[in-house]
N, C-alpha and C positions, 0 to 999 in steps of 0.2 A: 608493500611494494608500489611502485608507480603504476602498474598495470591491474592492479587489484580492483575489482568491482566497488569495493567499499571506498577507495580512494577516488576513482574515477567519478562516482556518483554522489560523492558526498555534498551536502549543501556548500553554496559558496558565499553566503551572505547571512546575516543576522536573521533576515526574514525567512530565509530557506531553513536555518536551524530551528525557528520557532514553528514553522509549519511541520518539520520532521518531528520534533518534540510533541506537537498536538497529535500527529498521527499515531505516535507510539502510545501516548496516553488514551486515545480514542479506540485502542484495539478491541475493547470489549463493548463498544457501543454499535452492535451489529442489527442488521434486519436478517432474518433467516427464516427458512421453511425447512421442513423436515428433510434432513440430508443435504442441505445446501446453504451456503451464505449468499444473499442477494445484495448486500452492500452495507455501508455504514449508516447509522441513524444520523443524518445529516442535521436534523434540528438539534440534537444532543452535541454534535461536533461543533456547530456554530455557537451554541451556548458556552461550550468549554473554551472555544476561542475568544469569545467575548469576555469571558471572565479572566483570561489571560492577556487581554489587551491586544490580540490579533486581530486585524481588520478583516471583516467578512468577505470582502471583495479578494483579498489574498488567499483566504480558505477556498473560495469558489474557483479561483484559478488554478490551483494545485492539487487540491484533495481529490478531485475525480480521477486523476492519473494514478494517485497512490492506491485509491480504492480499487481500480480495476486490477492492479497487480495483486493486492491482498484477496480479492474474489478468486482470481485465476489460481493463486497458489492454494488457497483453502479449498477449493472445489475440484483441484486436481485428482484424477484417479491415483490412489496409492500404488498401484501396480504400474502406472505409466512413468517410464523413466525420463520423459521429456523429449525423447529424440523423435524425430519424424517418422510417419509410417514407412516401413521398407528398409530401415536401416537396423541391421542386427547389432547385438552387443558387441561382437568382436570386429564389426566395421567402423564403429564410431570412436 
């Protein structure tokens, strides 16, 4: 559908698709502490990008935003439904 987040946020260029593909492939290249993910291993991500012919400058421009969303989603409390404090289940 035209309003679907997948459609609204899909990459709009070949470079965007390359970064998205790199992000999906880099999903296991993480830095973590017990109980939490703290980020992607950017050395590994940049090496992967280089092997795929993706310019490092492009990775440095877009990967931090994708990394932030990944960290937030991974570290989210499983009991948290994503709603703001004070909104009950039947209000939202």
